[in-house]
C-alpha positions in Angstrom: 3.4 -63.9 93.5 0.5 -66.1 93.7 -2.2 -66.1 90.9 -4.8 -64.2 93.1 -4.0 -60.9 93.4 -4.7 -59.6 97.1 -5.1 -56.0 96.9 -5.2 -55.3 100.4 -2.2 -56.7 101.4 0.5 -54.6 103.2 3.2 -55.6 100.4 0.8 -54.3 97.5 0.0 -51.0 99.1 3.2 -50.0 100.5 6.1 -51.3 98.6 7.9 -48.6 96.5 8.0 -51.4 93.6 5.6 -50.9 90.7 3.5 -54.2 90.8 1.2 -55.4 87.7 -0.5 -58.2 86.0 -0.6 -58.0 82.3 -2.7 -60.4 80.2 -1.8 -62.1 77.0 -2.4 -59.1 74.7 -0.1 -56.9 76.8 -3.0 -55.2 79.1 -2.9 -54.5 82.6 -5.5 -56.0 84.7 -4.3 -55.0 88.1 -1.6 -52.7 89.4 -0.6 -51.3 92.8 -0.4 -47.8 94.4 3.2 -47.4 93.6 2.3 -46.5 89.8 0.6 -43.2 90.9 3.6 -42.4 93.2 6.4 -43.2 90.4 4.0 -42.1 87.3 1.5 -40.4 88.5 -1.1 -43.0 87.5 -4.2 -44.1 88.9 -5.4 -47.7 88.0 -8.3 -46.5 86.0 -5.7 -44.4 83.9 -3.4 -47.9 83.6 -5.7 -51.1 83.5 -7.5 -52.1 80.5 -4.8 -50.5 78.5 -1.7 -52.1 76.8 1.4 -51.5 78.5 2.7 -50.2 74.7 0.6 -47.1 75.4 2.9 -45.6 78.1 6.4 -46.7 76.5 9.1 -44.5 74.9 8.6 -44.7 71.3 12.4 -46.2 71.4 11.8 -48.8 73.3 8.9 -50.0 71.7 10.8 -52.6 69.4 13.2 -54.4 72.1 10.1 -54.3 74.7 7.9 -56.2 72.3 10.5 -58.5 72.0 11.3 -59.2 75.6 7.2 -59.8 75.8 7.4 -62.5 73.1 9.8 -64.3 75.2 7.6 -63.9 78.3 4.7 -65.1 76.3 7.0 -68.5 75.4 7.3 -69.3 78.9 11.1 -67.3 79.6 11.4 -65.1 82.4 12.3 -61.4 82.1 14.7 -60.1 84.3 16.2 -56.8 84.9 14.8 -55.5 81.6 15.1 -51.4 81.4 12.8 -49.5 79.4 11.3 -45.8 79.9 7.8 -45.4 80.8 5.7 -41.9 80.1 4.9 -40.2 83.6 1.6 -38.1 83.5 3.2 -35.1 83.1 4.4 -36.4 79.7 8.3 -37.1 80.9 9.4 -40.4 81.3 10.8 -42.6 83.8 13.2 -45.4 83.6 11.8 -48.5 85.1 13.8 -52.1 85.6 11.3 -54.9 85.1 11.5 -58.3 86.5 8.5 -60.3 84.7 7.4 -64.0 84.7 4.8 -65.8 83.4 2.3 -67.9 85.5 -0.8 -69.5 83.7 -2.2 -67.2 81.2 -1.0 -63.9 82.8 2.1 -62.5 83.2 3.2 -61.3 87.0 5.8 -58.1 86.8 7.5 -55.7 89.2 9.3 -52.7 88.3 11.8 -50.4 90.0 12.4 -46.9 89.1 16.1 -46.6 88.0 16.1 -42.9 86.6 18.3 -41.2 89.4 20.7 -44.2 88.9 20.8 -43.8 84.8 21.7 -40.0 85.6 24.2 -41.0 87.8 25.7 -43.6 85.3 25.5 -40.9 82.9 27.0 -38.1 84.7 29.9 -40.5 85.9 30.6 -41.3 82.1 30.6 -37.7 81.2 33.0 -37.1 84.0 35.3 -40.1 83.0 35.0 -38.6 79.3 36.0 -35.1 80.5 39.2 -36.6 82.7 40.1 -38.3 79.3 39.8 -35.1 77.2 41.8 -33.6 80.3 44.7 -35.9 80.0 44.8 -35.5 76.1 44.8 -31.8 76.5 47.5 -31.6 78.9 49.5 -34.3 77.1 49.3 -32.3 74.0 50.5 -29.0 75.5 53.4 -30.6 78.0 54.7 -33.1 74.8 53.2 -32.1 71.4 53.6 -28.4 71.3 56.6 -28.1 73.8 58.9 -30.4 72.1 58.6 -28.4 68.5 58.8 -25.3 70.3 62.1 -26.6 71.9 63.4 -27.1 68.5 62.4 -24.3 67.1 64.5 -22.4 69.9 67.3 -24.7 69.7 67.8 -23.8 65.7 67.6 -20.3 66.2 70.4 -20.5 68.9 72.4 -22.4 66.3 72.2 -19.7 63.9 73.0 -17.1 66.1 76.1 -18.5 66.7 76.7 -18.4 62.7 78.1 -15.5 60.6 74.9 -13.2 60.2 74.3 -9.6 58.9 73.5 -7.4 61.8 69.5 -7.4 60.6 69.3 -11.2 60.5 71.0 -11.2 64.4 68.5 -8.6 65.0 65.5 -11.0 63.5 66.7 -14.1 65.3 66.5 -12.2 68.7 63.0 -11.4 67.8 62.4 -15.1 67.1 64.0 -16.3 70.5 62.0 -13.9 72.2 59.0 -15.2 70.5 59.9 -18.6 71.6 59.8 -17.7 75.3 56.9 -16.1 75.4 55.3 -18.7 73.6 57.0 -21.5 76.0 55.2 -19.1 78.9 52.0 -19.4 77.7 52.2 -22.9 77.3 53.4 -23.2 80.8 50.6 -20.8 81.8 47.6 -22.7 79.9 49.3 -26.1 81.5 49.2 -24.7 85.0 45.4 -23.4 84.2 44.3 -26.9 83.0 45.8 -28.6 86.1 44.3 -26.2 88.4 40.5 -26.1 86.9 40.4 -29.5 85.1 42.3 -31.4 87.3 44.0 -31.8 91.1 45.1 -28.2 91.3 48.6 -26.8 90.6 51.2 -29.1 91.4 53.1 -28.1 94.6 56.5 -30.0 95.5 57.4 -28.8 99.1 60.4 -28.8 100.6 61.8 -28.1 104.4 65.5 -28.1 103.1 65.9 -25.9 99.7 66.7 -22.5 100.6 64.2 -20.1 99.4 66.3 -16.5 99.5 68.6 -17.4 96.9 66.0 -18.2 94.5 64.1 -14.6 94.9 67.7 -12.9 94.6 67.9 -14.9 91.3 64.5 -13.9 90.3 64.3 -10.4 91.1 68.3 -10.5 89.1 66.1 -11.7 86.3 63.7 -9.5 86.2 66.1 -6.6 87.2 68.5 -7.5 84.0 65.3 -7.4 81.3 64.1 -4.3 83.0 67.4 -2.0 83.2 65.3 1.1 83.8 63.3 0.3 86.7 65.1 0.0 90.4 64.4 -3.3 92.2 65.1 -2.9 95.8 64.9 -6.1 98.3 64.7 -6.4 101.7 64.7 -10.1 103.3 64.2 -10.8 106.7 62.9 -14.2 107.3 64.1 -17.6 108.4 65.3 -19.8 105.9 64.5 -22.5 104.5 60.7 -22.1 104.3 58.6 -24.9 103.8 57.5 -24.9 100.4 57.9 -24.8 96.7 60.6 -22.4 95.8 60.1 -23.0 92.6 56.6 -22.2 92.4 57.0 -19.4 95.1 59.9 -18.1 92.3 56.9 -18.3 89.8 55.0 -16.4 91.6 57.1 -13.5 92.5 58.3 -13.3 88.8 54.5 -12.6 87.8 54.1 -10.0 90.4 57.6 -8.2 89.7 56.6 -8.4 86.1 53.2 -6.7 86.5 54.8 -4.2 89.0 57.3 -3.0 86.4 54.8 -2.7 83.4 52.3 -0.9 85.5 54.0 0.9 87.8 55.4 4.6 87.2 58.4 4.3 84.8 61.8 4.7 86.6 60.0 5.0 90.2 61.6 1.9 92.2 59.7 -1.7 93.0 60.2 -2.9 96.3 60.3 -6.5 97.1 60.3 -7.9 100.8 59.8 -10.7 102.6 59.4 -11.7 106.5 58.2 -13.5 109.1 55.1 -12.3 110.7 54.0 -14.5 113.6 53.9 -17.9 112.2 53.2 -16.6 108.7 55.3 -15.9 105.8 54.7 -12.4 104.3 56.1 -11.8 101.0 55.1 -8.2 99.3 55.8 -6.6 95.9 54.8 -2.6 95.5 55.1 0.1 93.3 53.8 3.4 92.7 51.8 4.1 90.0 47.8 4.8 89.1 45.7 2.8 91.6 43.8 -0.1 90.8 39.8 0.7 90.4 38.2 -1.2 92.9 36.0 -2.9 90.0 39.1 -4.2 88.5 40.3 -5.4 92.1 37.3 -8.0 92.2 38.5 -9.4 88.6 42.4 -9.4 89.2 42.3 -13.2 90.2 40.2 -14.3 87.7 41.5 -16.6 84.9 41.5 -14.7 81.6 41.2 -11.5 82.6 43.4 -8.5 81.5 42.6 -5.2 79.3 42.2 -2.8 81.9 43.9 -5.0 84.5 47.5 -5.6 85.8 48.1 -8.4 83.3 50.2 -7.7 80.2 48.2 -7.5 76.5 50.7 -10.2 75.8 49.5 -12.7 78.0 46.4 -14.8 78.4 45.3 -13.2 81.6 46.1 -16.3 83.8 49.2 -14.9 85.6 47.7 -13.5 88.6 45.3 -16.4 88.7 48.1 -18.9 88.6 49.9 -16.9 91.5 46.7 -17.1 93.3 46.5 -20.8 93.0 49.9 -21.1 94.2 49.4 -19.1 97.0 46.5 -21.6 97.9 48.6 -24.6 97.3 50.8 -23.4 100.1 47.6 -23.0 102.3 47.9 -19.5 101.7 46.1 -16.3 100.0 47.4 -13.4 97.6 45.9 -9.7 98.1 46.3 -6.6 96.7 45.7 -3.2 98.3 46.0 -0.1 95.8 45.3 3.8 96.8 47.1 6.9 95.2 50.6 6.1 96.8 51.3 2.6 96.2 49.9 -0.9 94.6 50.8 -3.8 96.8 50.3 -7.4 96.2 51.0 -9.4 99.6 51.3 -13.6 99.7 50.7 -14.6 103.1 51.1 -18.4 103.9 51.9 -20.3 107.0 55.2 -21.2 107.5 54.5 -24.8 108.0 52.6 -26.9 105.7 
């Protein structure tokens, strides 16, 4: 920029960069219209004042050091500090300044949004790091000692014990199993909400029917007083993650047994319907209130909902995420006769 400042030039008038001339005492002698667009300041509010008057207090010392370098003939490039807007807020500016005789020609660009973007990115990276640490702690640091406790309890059960001791050991194993299930639920929740969603490993070859039958049998053995009825009429294998579908069914069955009318049957059905696979779990019992239905698939929802009081309220949320991971949806219908949870998903992923 030449020593003579042409205030009438098109560049001076329309450039988005702040242009200015500062004398040896740090006083602005010339400024362009971009100052008003960026900082809300008119020339009369800037010129004849030192640039220190506009600085953020935390930027004073290093800006003064940069100005000293400039006065000794050294250009200052991409130097960032904060200038006060007329409304009292601060904007980040990136400066380039060069000495020219006894004056200093400078231009600045507003980088406030770039600063915010960088800070947001840094926060996201930090969150990702914390997420990985959290999942690692759950997946390894907690599960490993829990597995060791479970193994120790099984070993003790194989040793001669009194009837009372065996009862206590059985309760301990049940607690370990429940704790392991809670950890799995939290891991799935963390991956879903903090990561890239629940992991779905689809297979076009692994049969689903025996997995469903085994899942039902496990619930049947744990709940001998509740009749479980099965009705399957779908083409197998299905393009899905059989393990995840089993997890979904196990959760729905456990809820149906817990909240259904004692002694009344729970019905499990799976069928093909057009190009969709539809799986349903139905039970008799008190209908779910409409205001509760709206919360069923939200995380950490339990109390008066279908979730067991022993859980975290993540089961139905995770089941819904499994459904969505298969391109499907989990829904519920509840009336005085039946409560039915249904998974509908396309047969082809």
